[in-house]
N, C-alpha and C positions, 0 to 999 in steps of 0.2 A: 423427178426429185427436186424439191425446192432447195436452193442454195442457202446455207446458213449465213446470216449477216455477221461479219467480223469487223471489229474496230480496234485501233490502237490508241489508247487514252492514258492520261496521267491521273492517278488516284489522288484526290485532294484531301479528303478527310475519311474518318470511319464513323458510320452511323450507329446510333444506339441499336444494339442487336448484333453488331460485329461485322457488317458488310462494308467494304470500301465504297467510296462515292466518287464517281467521275461525272463530268458534264460534257455534252456535245449538242450544239444547236438547240439549246433550251431544254434538252432532255437530260434528266438525272438517271444515271446508270449505277445500279447496286451490284457489287461484285465481291463475293466472299473470298477470304484468304489472300487479300491484297493489303498493302501497307501504304500510308501516306508518302507520296513521292515516287511510288512505282510507276514506270511506264509499262503498261500491260497490254498484251493482245487479248481481246475479249470476244467471246461468241455470245451474241444476244439470244437468250432463251425464252424471253417473254417481253412483250412490248405493250405498254398502256399509253394513254394520252400524254401524260406528263412524266412518266418514268419507265425504265426498263430494267430487267434483271439479266445479268450476264454470267457467263462461266469463264474462269481464267484458263486461257490456253497456254500463255507463255509470258514470262517476265522478260521484257525487252531490255529494260534498264532497272536494276533493283534499287529500291530506296535505301538510304543510309540507316533507316530504322529497322530494316529487315534482318532477321537472324534465323539460324537453323532450328527447326522444331525438334524437340527432344523425343516425342512419342512416335513410335512406328505406325500408329493408327491415325495419326493426325491428317485431317483432310477427308477421312472417311467417317470416323466417329464424330458424333455431334456434340460431345461433351465440352470441347475447347474451341475457341475461335481466334486466339491471339498468340499462339506459340511461335508464329513466324515473325512476331514483332518484339523488339527488345523491351525489357520490363519497364525501364524508365519512360519509354514512349507510351506503353500501355497506361501508365498512371496519368499522363497528360491527356491521352485520348479520353479516358473515363471522366476526367475533370470537365473536359469540354462537352461531353455527352450529358452530364448532369446539368450543366449550365443551359444547354440548348433545350433539354427536356423540360426544365422548369420554366423557361421562357415561352416555349411553344404550348405546353399543356397547362402549366400552372399560371401563366400570365404574369410571371415574376422575372424581371430581367435586371433589377437594380441591386439585388442581394448578392454579395460576394460568395462565390463557391470556393471554399478553401482548398489548398493543395490536398490531393488524395494521400491519406496515410497508407503507406505501402505495407505489404505483409513481410515480416522478417524472413519467411521462406516462400519463394515463388513457385516451388515444386514440393511435392510430398508433404503438403500442409493439411490436407483434408482428413478429419477424424471420423468421417461417416460417408458412406456411399450406398446408393440404391441402384442395383443392377437388375436388368431384365433377363429372363431366361425363356427361350423358345426351343421347341423340338419339332422339326419338320423333316419328313422323309428319313427318319432315323438319325438325323444330324442335330446335335444339341449346340445351341449358341448361348453364351453368357456374356453380357456386356451392356453398353449404353446404346440408345437409339442413334442411328446414323444421321448424316447431315440433312437427309430428306425428311427425317422423322417417321419414316415408314417401315424401317427394318432395324433389327438389332445387329450391331457390329460386334462380332465375337472377339473378345480381347483376352490376352494372356496376363496382362498387367496394365495398370493405369499410373501415369507419372505424377499426377497431382494428389494422389492419396498416400497416406502413411504406409510404409512398407509392410506393416503387420496386416493391413487390409489386402495387399497383394498376395501375401502368404495364404490368407483365407480364401481368396479367389482361386488360387491354384489348387487348394485342397478341395473346394467345391467342385471344380471341373474334373478332378481325379476320381471322384466317387461315381461309379457307373457311367463314366464319360459325361457326367452332367445331365443325363437324360431324365433323372428323377427329381430335378429341382423344381420348386414352385415358380410361378410366373415372375415374382419380384423377390429379391433378396436384399436385406439391409445388412451391411457390414459396418462394424464399429472398430476403430483402432484399439489396440491393447493399452491399458488393462481393460478387459472386457466388462468387468462389473462384479456385483455382489451376488447375482443370481441369474438364472436364465432369462428372467423378465426385466431385470434392471441393469443399466449400464452405469459405470462410474466415469465421471469427467472431473477434471481438476482445473479450476480457474482461481488465480490469485492465491494459490496455496490452499484453497478450500475444495473439499470433495463434494460433488453433486451427484445424487442418484437420479437417473433419467429413465423413463420407460423405453424399452428396446425399440418400440415402434413410435416413440415420441420425438419431439423437436429439441435440438440443442444446436448452438452455433457450431459450424463445422470446422472453422479454421483453428487449428491447435495452437497457433502462435500469435494471433491478433485479438482473440476474445478478451484477454486481460485489458488491452488498450480500449476496446469497444466499451467495456464497462466504465473505464475511467472517463472517456469522452462523454458518455451518457450522463455521468454524474457531475460534470463540470458546473452546469447551471444549478443543479440541485444543491450543491455545496456553496453556492455564492452567498447565500444568506440562511438564516435559521428557518427551518421548515417545520410546519405542523404536520398535516396529513398529506402523504404522497400515495398515489395509486399507480401500481405497476400492472398495466393492462396487457392481456395476452401474455401472462407471466411465465407460461410453460412450467418448468421445474423450479422456478424461483431464482434464476440467475441474478437479475437486477434487484429483486426484493431482498435477497440475503446479503448481497455485497454492498447495497446502498442504504440499508435500513438504519445504519448508525448516523446517517446525515439528516434524519427527520425524527419527529416525535412518534409518528405512527405510520406504518407501511401497510397498504392494502393490496394484496395480489389478487388479480382476477384472471380466471382461465376456464374455458369451456370444457376442456378434456379432463375427465375424472382421474385418470391415471396420473397425468401430469400434476394436477393440483394435490394429489396425495403425496407425490414426490416433493413438491414445494414445501408442504407442511413438515415432512420428515427432514428435509434439508435445513429448514429454519430451526427445527428442534436440535438437530445434530450440532449446529454451530451456535446454539444458545442465543438465538434471536428472539427476544421476548416482546418486541413491539410490532410484530408482523401478524396480520390476520389474512386468511386466504378464503376467497369465495369462488365456488364452482358455479359459473353461470355465464350468460351472454353479456358482453360488454355494454351494449346499449341499454339493456334492462337494468344492469347493476348501477350504471351511472345515473339513470333516470330515477331509480328508487332510492338512491343515496340521499340522506338528509344533509343538504349542502349548507343549511343555516346553522344547525347544531355542530356540524363537523365539516367545515369548508375544506375542500381539497386545494392545496397550494400549487401542486404540480402533478401532472399525469405523464407517465411514460407509456407510449403505445408502440408495440412491435408486432403488427399484424402479419398474416400470411401474404404471399405475393399479390393476391387479389385485392389487398388493401382493406380499408374499413367499410363496413356495411352502411347502407343509407341510414338505418336505425341508430347505429353507433355515432355517425357523424351528426345526426340530429340531436342526440342526447348530449354529446360533447359541446355542440354549438350553444345549447341552452343552459349548460351547467355553470357557466361563469368561472371556470378554472383559469387562473391567470397565465400559467405556463404549460405548454404542451411540448414534450420531447418525443418526436415522431421518428422512429427507426424503421427502415425498410430496405429490403434487398431488391425492390422494384421501383426505380425513380419515376416511372410513368404513372403507376397508380398512386404513388406518394404525391406527385405533383398535382394530380387530379384532386386528391383529398385536401391538399393544402389550398387549392383554389376554392373548394367548397367551404372550407373552414374560414377562408378570407371573407366570404359572404356573411359569415356569422360574427365578424368583428376581429378575427385573428390576423396578425401581421407576421409574416415570415421574417425572422431576425437573423438566422444564420443557417448555412448548409456545410456540413463536414462529411465528406465521403471517406470511406475506408475500404481498401481493397481486400475484402474477405475472400475473394474468388479469383486469384491470379490465373492468367491464361484463358479465362472464360469471359463472356460478354457481360457478366453480372457485376454489380457494384452495390455496396451497402452505403446508405446515407443517413446521417443524423440531422434532422431538421428541428430547429427551435422556433416555436410560434408563441407570440405573446398577445394578450388581449389588452 
């Protein structure tokens, strides 16, 4: 039997993705569930030329940033990565990660990364959760993927979701022991909505209908602020036409339409665009039009001479913008781009590519829409 290599090292920082970083003899060692300042006993589980991965065996000396996790499944469930770190430190860690990611991937190191806007609630903040269900050997499991990503961790409750979702999880597990559940279940916090197909969400006092299987910002307490921050640049001067790309159910379109002469929402999902139109009508937004289509095609076909777009808001999926969308944006001559993303890595990649088209990154404002997890939302402003 080969002896496992063990080391005792000090954790220096936390890498994007949530793993602690230690160094020894020119080797970088990544260790999950550690905090900056921990002196940790580590077992090396994989070694490459320049880095290694380790498993935490023991905290020899705990960091002053370390705190007690709230969740009983923490360390097994892969949903959270930072419950062992106090919340103020989480915000500083995420700010540093955004800075490092944009320097490394985006080639931008001179733009200030503003302090992360924290969530008013660090737990019980999520209004939506997607859980996986599996049944093997007559045993049903309902939960999130484990830290390895290979199995489902069976949970009784989740500490970062609204309590009404936990009630629904308990109910789902109680029916036939959960054995008849579909592979994936989407739970929304109450109020559940207007019909079986539509969910109601409330932002800045306005109701939005959202497809049950559609996208909407998950943080119940920080989405109002996200909209305000996205609208800061828009409201700096009088705007003609503004485009809200990847508009979903029309969150930004509806709430920011008053700051421009004309709002154009673009969304590829037909159910979402139908909701966007209904939401605009419900709130008597008369200057908004909605187009169901691919962003790249819509921007390319738009008549920019007759109806120049002053500013575009883009909020794409985690994968970022497509090559076609980037090409269309780069050639459209739009003065201001407000790029919102929950994945700074793909966002930094796209910012770099837009930089080659003449755009300059002006500011980065992170918001912690996902406390306790490795994810972070960033609003980037680019100017031509």
